[in-house]
N, C-alpha and C positions, 0 to 999 in steps of 0.2 A: 602272505609275498612280503619280500624283500623290503627293508627301508626305500621309500620313491626319495628322490632330488629333489630339492626344494630350491626354487628362484623364489627370489623375494625383491621388492622395490627398494632400491638403496636408500631411501627414505627411513626402511624397517631393517634393515642389516643388522646392526649390533643387536635389537631386541629379539630378533627371531631368533639369533645365533642362543642369546641367552636362557630364552624360551627352551629351545633345545637341550641346550644342554641338563637344564633343570629335569627335564620331564623323560618320559617312556621312551621318545625319539632320539635320542642322543646321539646315536649314531648315525643319522642322517645328513647329507652333503648337503650344505646351504649355499647357493651363488647368489650373488644381488647382480642387478642391471637397473638403466638409468629408468626411471619416471619420467612422465610427463611433466612435471612441474618445471615451466620453461620451454619444454617439448611437445610435438603432437605425443597423445594417448597411445598404447599399444593397439595392432591387432592381429588376427589371428595368423598371419606371416611371421610376426614379430616373433610370436609363441612357436610356431613352428621351427624356424632357424633358431629357438632358443634350447626347449626340448627334444629336438631332432624325434620327436614321434614316441620316445619313451615314458613310461608313467612318471608324472612328476606332480606336483601343488605348485602351483606359482599364485604367490600373496602379495597384492598389491591394494592402493585405494584408488582414485580415480582414473590411475592408468588404466585399468582394468573394468572399470563401472560400467561401461559403456557395451559391454562384450556380454552377447547373448549365448545362446546354445552352440556348442562345438561345434568345428565340422569335423565328418565321419574319422579322418585321420587323427585327428586329437581328443578323441572320446575318452582316452585312460589319461586326460589332463585334466585333474581339478582345480577350480578355479577359487580362491580364499579371500574376497574383496567385499570391500565396505564403501561406502560413498566419500569416505577419507582416510588416511592411512590411522590417523589417530583414534579412530572409532575401531577399531582392530585389536586396540590395545588397553581401552580403558571401557570398551562397549557403549553402546548409541544410549543408554538413559546420561550418563555421564557426560558423552559428547553433547548431546543436544539441552542439558543444563548448563554447561560451561558457555557453548555456543549463544545459546539464550539471554545470558547474564554479559555479551559482549565478548568475550572470549576469542581469539583467531586460535585455534589448535596448533602446536609443531611437537614433532618428535627428535629426539636426541637426532637421531640419523639426518633429518632434515636441517637442521640448525647446523650439524657439520659441514653443509655443502652450501647454506644459505644465500651467499654470494654469486654460487654460480647459477640458481635459480633464478634470483634476482635479476642476473644479467639476461638471463634467455627470457624474462618479461619483459626487457626492453627498461627498465625502471633505473632511474638516475636515483640520487638522495630526494630530488624533490618532489619528484612524481611518485615515488615510494612512498612517504610519507602523505602526502594527498590521498593516493590511494587506501591505505591504510587507516587516514584519519576518517574517511569515510564508512567503511567496513567491519570496523571491528572499536572497542574500547582499551583493549588491551591484548600483550602477547602472553597465551597461555602453553609453559612448556608440560607437556606428557612426561614425568619426570620417572624414569623405570629406572635410573640407578644406571643403566648401560655404558653410558661414555662419560668419564669424567670432566670432558671438555665441557658438558651441555652447558652450564651457570654461567661461564666465561662467553659464549658464543650467546645466550641467549640478549644478556647486556649488550653484546654488538650488535644484533639484531635490534632490539628495540631501540638503542639511540641511533641506529639510521633510518627508521621509521617514524622515529618521536612517538610509541605509545609507550605508557608503561609495560611492565613484564610482572609476570608470575609461575611459578611452580606449582604442579599439582603433583603431588606421589600417588603413582600407580602401580602396582604391583603385575606381575608377567604370567598371572594364574590364567587371564581370561582367554590369553593369546596362547599361551599352551594347549589351553584345552579347545580350541578351533583347530588348533596344529593337526590334535591326535583325533578331533572329530573328522576334519578331511582326507587325514590317515586312511581312518576305518572307511569313508564312502569311494576312497581311491582301490582300498584293497576288496571292495563289496563287487564294483564293476570290474577287476580283472579276475572274481571268480564268478561272473556273470548273474549277482546274485540283480535280479530287473529292480529292486526296490531302489529306490532313490532319496536323495537327501530331501527334508522338506523343501517346500516352495516359498514361504516368507523369508523375511528380512531379519528376524529375530533370534538368528545364529542359537547361541548356547538356551536360551530360556525355553524357546519355541519347541527346540530341539529336547530338551528335559521334558515339557508337558506333553509332548507326544509320543514321549516314551514311559512314564508313567501312568499316562489316563489308561493305558492299553493293559495295566495290569488289575488282577481279578482280585478287587476288595483293598479296603481300607490300609490292612497291614500289608498288603505287600507294595502298596504306594509309598507308607511312609518309611517300610526298611528302605527300599531306594532311594526316598531323600536324603535319609541319615548317612546313608552308605555315601552317598554322592559328597555332601559336605562334610562329612569326617576327611574323604580323600582331598577335596577341594583345598580344606586350610590346615590338613596335617593335624588334626582332632583329635586328644585322646579319647573323649566320651561326644554324644550326639544324643540329643533325647527329644521325645516330642509329648508333649504333655496337652490331650486331648481338653477343650476347654467342655466338654460336658461331663466331666469330672471322673472319666474311664480312668484302667490302668495305663501307667508310662508306657513308650515305647523306645525302647533304647538299643544304640549303637556301640561301639568300643566296649570302653571300660565305664563301669558305674561309680565313678571318682564322687559326686555331688549324689546325696541322699534324697529319695523321693519328696520328705516333707519339706526341705532346703529349698527344690527344684518350683515345690506348687508355691511354698509361701512367698517364694520370690516374685514367679508369677503372677499371683494376688498385688502384688505393690507396682505392678508395672501399668504406666499411665498413658505413656502415648505406644507408640508404635514399635519402640525397640528399649531396652534397658541393658547397660554392660554391667557387670557383676562388679560392687564395691574393690576387688581385690584385684581386677583388672583379667580374672580367669578365664572369661568367658562373657558371653551377652544373651540374652532373649529377644526373639522378634514374635511379635504379634500376626499370624496368619488371619485373616479374615475375607470372608465371600459371602453377600447378604449375610453378616452375624458373625460372630467371631467362632472360630475353627479351631485355635489351640496356639500352642507357644511352641518356638523351635528353640533349643539350646545347642549350643556348641561351646566346647571349653578346651582347656589346655590346650592351648596350638602347639607346636612345632616350632613356628616361628613368630612368639608371640608380639614383635614389633610391629606385625601385620596387620592387628588386630582392627583398627581402623579399616582397611581395606578389604577385611573379610566382611565385617559387618554392612559395608557400603552393597557388596554384591549380595549379600542374603536380604538385607531389605528389599533391593531391588527383585528380587526373585519371590517375595514374600506372597505377590498377588497369586502368580503361576502358582507357587506351592497349594497355595488355599483353595484353589480351584481345582488343581489336581486331587486332594485329598476329598473336597465335596463329592468329584465325578465320582471317586471311586465308592464313596460310601452309596450314594444313589443307584450306581450298577451294580452293588451288590444287595440293595434291597429290592432292586428292580431287573428283570429279565430282559427287556427290552433296553438293553447295552447302548445299540446306535442311537436312539431317540432320546435317552434321559441325558446322553454326553453331549449333545448338541445343546439340546435343552439349557444346560449349566453355563455351557462357555460361550454362547451365542444369543441368547434369548435377551439380556439385558444391556448387550452391546450396542453404544451410543451410535456405532456404523452400522449401515445395513450388510445382512449377510445372508446369502443364498449357495445352496449344493445344487452343480448339476449337472448329469449324468450325460453322458456323449452319445449321442445316434447314430449310426453307420450308416451310407449309401451306397450304391454300385462300385463295387471296385475297393471295397473299404473304407472310402475317404467318407471324413466327418460330415455329416448332411446338416445336425442339428444339436443342439442340448435341451434335455428334458429339465424341469425344474424339479429336485427332490423335495428340498425342505430350504425354508424361509424363516427370515425372525422379523418379529413386529417392525423393526427401523425398517427393514426393506421392504416389508409393507406400507408403512409409511410416505417411503421415499416413490414407490411409484404407484402409489393411488390406487393400488389394489389387495384383495385379501389374499392369504395365505391358501384360501378354494377356489380363489380363480387363478391362482400363478400354480401350486404345486399341481404337477400332470401336463402342465404348457409346457411349449417353447421357448426358445429365446427369440426365432423368428416370428413366434406370434403376438410377443410382446414388444420386438424390434423387428418390425415387418424389411426396414430399411437397412438393418445389420449388412456392411458390405464383406462379400464371399472371403477376400483374404484376410479381413479379420474371422471368419471362420475358420479357414485354414489356421491361424495362428492358432486359436483356442484348441485347435485338433491338435496341435502339434505340443501344447502345453499339457492338455491331457495324457500325450502318450510321454512323454521327454521329462516333464515336470519343470521346466525353463520358465520361471513368472513373467508375467506382463506388467506395466506400468501406464494407465494413461492418466496424463498431468490435469489434462482438460477436457470433458466428457459432455456432453448437453443432452439431458434427456427429461421429455417430459418438462418443459420448460425450464428445467434446473439444472446447476453445472456442479460435476461430482468428479470427483478423482474416483479409479477404480484399479486395484488392487486383483491378479486373476493369479491361483497358485492350482496345484494338484496334492487333494489330501490325499488321493490314491490313485492307484491307473484307470484310466477312463473317467473320471470324475474332475470336474471343475469347481473349484472354489469363488467364489467371489464376494468382496469387500466395498462396499461403497460409502464414500465419504462425500456428507454434502458441503457444496463450498459455495452455492446461491450468497449467502450473504457476503462471503470474500470478495466471491468475482462483483457484485454489485458495488462494492467499498472500492473492489481498482478498479473500476469503470468511472467511477466517480471521481477519482482521484486523477484521471486522465481526462476525464473532461474540464473539472475544475484548473490543472495546469495550463491548459488546452486555453481555455476561454482567459486566464491569467496572462498567457503569453502573447494573445492576439489583441486584450487590452492596452497592455506596456506600448506593442509595437502600435496602435490607433493612436495612444494618446500622445507619443513620441514624433510620431507623422502630424498628428494635429498642431503641436506644438510648434515646429518650425514651420508648416504652412500658415499660420496664424502669423508668424512673424512676417512673411513675405505678404499677405493680405493687408496686414496693418499699412504695409509700406505703398501698395496699388491704392488701398482706401486713400490716405493720407495724402498722397500727390493727386490724386483724380480730384477728390474735393478743393485742392489750394488752386490747380485749372481751373476747376470749374468754378471758381470765384475771379479768375483773372480773365476769361473766356466768357463770363456769364452773358453779354451781349453779343456774342456770335454765337446765332442758335444754332448753326451744323454740328460745329466743334461741342458748343455744349450739351448738345443731342447724344455726340456719342461718347462723351467723357459721363453723360449719365447713364447712358448703356455700360461701359464698363465699373463703374460703379454696381450696378444692378447686379451684375452679373460676380462681383467679388463679394456682395452682401450673401449671395446664392451659395456662395463657396463657403463663404463665413458659415450659413447654417447647414451645410455639411459639415466640416469641422466640429460643430457643436455636436452634432450626433455622435461624431468618433468618439470624443470627450464622455460625451452621456456613456457610451457604451464601455467604455474604460475607466468608469466612475470618476471622473476628473474633472466635469465640468461644475460651474458653480452655480449654487441652489441658495433658496431662500423658504427652507419647510416652515409650515404654518399647520396649527391644528383644526383637521377637515371633518366636517359632516360628509360624507360621503353620499349619502341619499339627499342630502340637501344639496350637495354641489351638484348632482344627476340632474336635477331639475332644469338649469340653466345649459350645463355642458351636454344633456342629448339632443337640445336645438342646435349647439353648434356643430356638432358632428354628424347631424342627421344626413346632410346633402353628400357627406363624404361614402356614406353606404348606398347611394346611389336612388334615383326618384321613384323607384318602382319596389324601391324596399320598404316592406312593412317594418317599423320599428315598435319596439314595446319596453317596459321598464317593470320588473319584477325585484322589489327593492323589499327587503326584511325591515320588521317593526321599527326596531331601532337599533341603528347600523354603532356600532364600536367605533369610536373616533380613531383616526389615523393622523399621523404626523409625517406629510409632503408638501413637497412644493407646488402649489397648484397649477403652475405651467406644465408641471411635469406630470399630472396628474389627467390634465387636460391632455398630452402629447402621447401617452400612454393609451389613454381612449382613443384618440384620434387615429393611429397608426394601426390599431388593431380593428376598430370598422374600416378603415379602408382597406386594409386586407379582406375583410368578409366582402365589401362591396366588391371586389375584384372578382370575391369568388361565386358571385350572383350575378352575373352580367346580364342576366332575365329576371333579375328582380328575387326576391324570396321574403324570409323570415329571419328577422334581427333582434334580439331578445339579449337584453342586458340587467342583469342581477347584481343585490347584495345579500350576502348571507355572514354571521357570525360564527366562527370553525375555529374549534382545538384542533391543532396537530399536533398526532403524538408520534413515536419511534416507527411507526409501521409505514408514514408517509414519509418522515422525513428518510430512511431507507432507500428510496426511491426518488429521492430529488436531492442535487449537490447541495442547492443553496438552504436548503427546509431546515428549521432547528424548531425543538418542541416549544409549543405557546398556544397564545388566543392571535388570531387573524381576522382581518376583513376581507372575507373572500368575493370579487369581482369575476362574474362569470358572462363573458360576451359569446354567442353562440349564434352561427347563423347555420342557413338551411344549406348551402353549397354544396360546390363538386366534391370537398373533401381533401384529404391526401394521406398519401401510404405510410406506412412506418418509417421509410429510410426520409422521407421530405418533413416528418415531424420531428426525425433526430436530427436536421440538420437547420431547422426554422429560424433559429437565434443568431444562428453565423454571420456574418458581416458579410457583407457584398453576397451572399446565397439568397435569389430569389427563380421565382415559376415564372415569372412574367415574361412576355417578351424582352425583347434588346430595345434600350430606351423608356421601359414604361416603366420601371421600377430601379432602385441603386441596392438596394440589398439591404437597407441597415435600418429602414423601419421597425422589424421587431428586433434586430441587435441592439437597437435603443433600448427598447421597452424591458429587454432583461437587462439593460444596464442601469436603468431610471430604476427599475424595481429591486434589483440586490442592492443598488447605492441606497437604499431606504431601507435595509432588513429586511425585506419580503422574498417571496420565491414566485416563478409563473408557470404554468404547465400548460399541455395541449394536447388535447383529444383528438381525434379525427378518422374518420373514416371516408374510402372513397365513395362518392355518390349518396351520403347521408348528410354530413355538414361537419362544423367544425367549433370546438369549446377552447377558448383561452381563460385560463382561471390566475387571475393577477392577485397574490395574499400579500397584502402589507400587515405589519405587524399591527397590533390594539398599542392606542398612546393612553396609558391610563393619566399622567401629569402632564396638567396644563400650565405652562411655562409663559408668562407675558411674554410679547415679543418686542425686543429695543426698535425704536427710531428714529429715522436718521434727523440728525441735527439740519435745520433749513440750509441753503447754500450762499454763503456770504458773497459779496464781490471784492476782488482783492487785485495786487499788481505786486511785482517782487522779482527775484531772483531765484532761477531755477537750475539743478544742476541735473542735469541727464547722466545716470552712470548704465552704457550698454554697449557690450561687446561686438553686436553684429552693425556693421559699420551702414549699412543700408538703413535699417531700423532706427539709428543713431539719428543721422541726418535728418529722416523723414520727420522724425519728432520733434527735433529742432526747429524745422520750418513750421511745424504748425503751431509750436509756441508762440515761435518769433511772430507767427501770426495775429496769435492772440494778443499781443503784447509784451510778454513777458520776457525778461532779459534773460539768457540762455548760457550755459558753460557746458559741454561736452567732455564726458570721459569715457577711454572705450578699455578704463581697466580699474581697479582699486587703488595703485599706485598716482594715475593721472589725477583720479579723484580726489586723494587726500592732499596732493601737491596744491589744486584749485582751492582747497579748503581751508589752507594755510596760506594760501597768497591773496585769497578774497573773504572776507569777513561780512559779505553782506547777503549770504546765501540763506532764502527764508525757507528753501525746500529741494530734497533728494529725491530723484524720481529713479529708482535702479530696477536694472532685470535682477531675477532671484537666481538665474542659473549665470554663473561667469568662469571666465578662466582662473584656475587659479585658485585665491579665495573666494568666494561665493559672495551673493549680496550679501546677507546677513553678517558676515566677516570685517565686508567694506563697510556696511552701514554703523557696525555698532563702535569699529574704530572713527567715522567720522562724527557719531555722537558721543566718543569720548572729546574732542575738538571742540564741538559745535552742540552742545546737550540741549540748544532749545529750536534746532532744526525741525521740519517736519520731514516725513520718509512717507512715500509712496511705492510699495513694491508692483512691479509689473511683470507678468509672465503668459504665456501659452500654456501652461499647466494651470493646475485649480487653485483656489487659496489654502487649500487642504495642503500643498507642496510648501507651503511657509511652516507648518507644524513639522513637515520633516526633515526639515534643515535649521530647526530651533528658533525661529525669528518668533520674539514676543509680539505678538497680534494686538496686544496693548498698548503698544506704541504706533503701529504700524498699518494705515488704508493698503487696499489693493486694488488694481484694473486689472480685467482681464483681457488678454490679446487675441483677435485684434480690436484695437478702438477705434471711433473715429473721433473727430474733433470737438462736439458738442460733449459729448462723454469725459475725453479727459479733461475739458475745462471744467464742469462740471466736477470731475474730483479733486480737482486741484483747488477750485473753489471753496471745496467744502473742508478740506484739508488745511488749507491756511485760515480758515474762520474757526477750525478745533473742532471739527465734527470727527465722527470715527463711522465708516461704511466701510464694506469688504465688498460690495457688489459693484 
């Protein structure tokens, strides 16, 4: 056939034209079209208008990657495509390596139009810099030398997106070969040859493998390999040195003697070695042991030696497998069986070969397994004897008819299929489907179950972290308002204590506020921001009293029993938290057994390994004390189990539960470095397992200095006007002289004007300068002043803000008058308590 017209993406224009000029297709006409960078990808209608139905090769990356089998009127259009334009030039191996190293690969043609593409994305310099800062470490130019302006454009683009740049010299040999291959496939279509291109995505290398593996014997395979490398690199000589000591195979001139090559091969330590004079290189070929060495030397273009070496090393495994396959075929007449054994038996991915079975009217009815490898057996959980001879629908009875039709189309036409996420037999996998020959389907399965679990863990961790931050923020703001409500209610109660009706109403208001404070405490617990006083605890000993306390929560008709291990490992936790954890779980167990039942609380020392950690978000390998609480209630379905720790999620009737009980359990357990799991089944019961890390070092606990009595002047630094006024009235009622400042500037003015200040009561979060910065400035003026921080967040917020906890006490909002008075008296007396 005459040379076909070639259409290519504008990002590849100069490179394709240069590759054509240096190859056997120099007479082909090349026309560029606008790619999808900043625009929608091309559809078949676009190509119909572009090619007009005439034979054509269309070259591109992402703009073509989504296109499948061509429509009938475009059967004479051959697509040469990759997932990215740069991969067409440098190959998948180099593309993956550079991308994994953090490179964002660009071609010379892409760089010449980068401003147009960035405008199409809607990026200004700021958003462009943010996007590339998140997506890559550097901008990498695949430099083919086709455009002299590439380096200048690379520097401009790198400065625009604020990323470092690099260049990777790459030849056009691979692109030229792929163009020739595409032209050959198009010629076969025009000649009516039914044989289609291989259906995998490895282009040149698998094309090479499929060709040489069908050769009859080792000699023919080696001759084809040597011929291809000699042609590819423009080499005067090529040779294969068998590892068995057999005679050398040669192609071209014998410039270097056999003894020299054998001696050179014996000195090779790694996978390749370049001759001292740079005249050529040796590449080691290995497949289940040494196969031999490939020698290529005396190139027409010696300056490209490094490029030639990179391609030869990339192809080494394929060449080794091809030679080993040929040796086996030569020794064994069962060519098909042995070929598949050598190529696929040791694959890490599962492989199966299936034959299409036709039904009425020639439609695909099913596929029969012809051969499977051990990895496929392991993935499916079935032996080769069970699979071979069976059908796809027997293995997958729920396989959709539309998917069966797609497989039938693949077996007939050769268009590959890729299923990125497929769930089978309790596992997640990626599935590649291709046609090794007409009427057959090849299936490659990659098990990504662990990857899927990690992704699920990450999503769950992000969700819990986000909800925790929201809960902490809500609790902080709510605590401010509760401080005002409680404070003013207490003061009004003191004023109207003799008026019984008013006093009773105020008491009810205060009780309601206290209950709201308990609710915010649960929110802070879930978000891991509540104040705690951890102690070293023997849980077995603690359960003696604790079981009696919580037994009433399970209901009168519930039979509770303890199954404690002999010597439980000590744990470090606030006793109040341990009690609340058990109480919340027992309360839920009681609700699941309205007519009574069995409740068992047990302890066990456990060692957690990677298998448990892979299925639990918060688990880490180590030693834990496990507290198991099991009930015989109605149980939960898997969806309820999945959401049971979510805040405000409850299965009880409206008004019967806040949905924060188990959420607070999750927060308290994870705050103490542990993890909690749930196992349940409808009609059987539920088991919660709380795992707390073993505590090995016993640290003596600090005891608070007894409170003292004192009077003095207190400076209150609070930006919330309502909270500030309430605190002022509480302190004045206690008898303190009070100065009130709404920001750091006002506080400094008061400190300069009044030298009688004994204590500063400061909020941690302030507009402008935060509480720490304001207090540090005050301490510079008055180094003897005492400090108390207050916040709706927890004491750990002080660390986040850089506060020196050695010089500051802390009080949690909302606080009552008694707590505030005790905190101030203790601080003025020289004590230090963070609770």
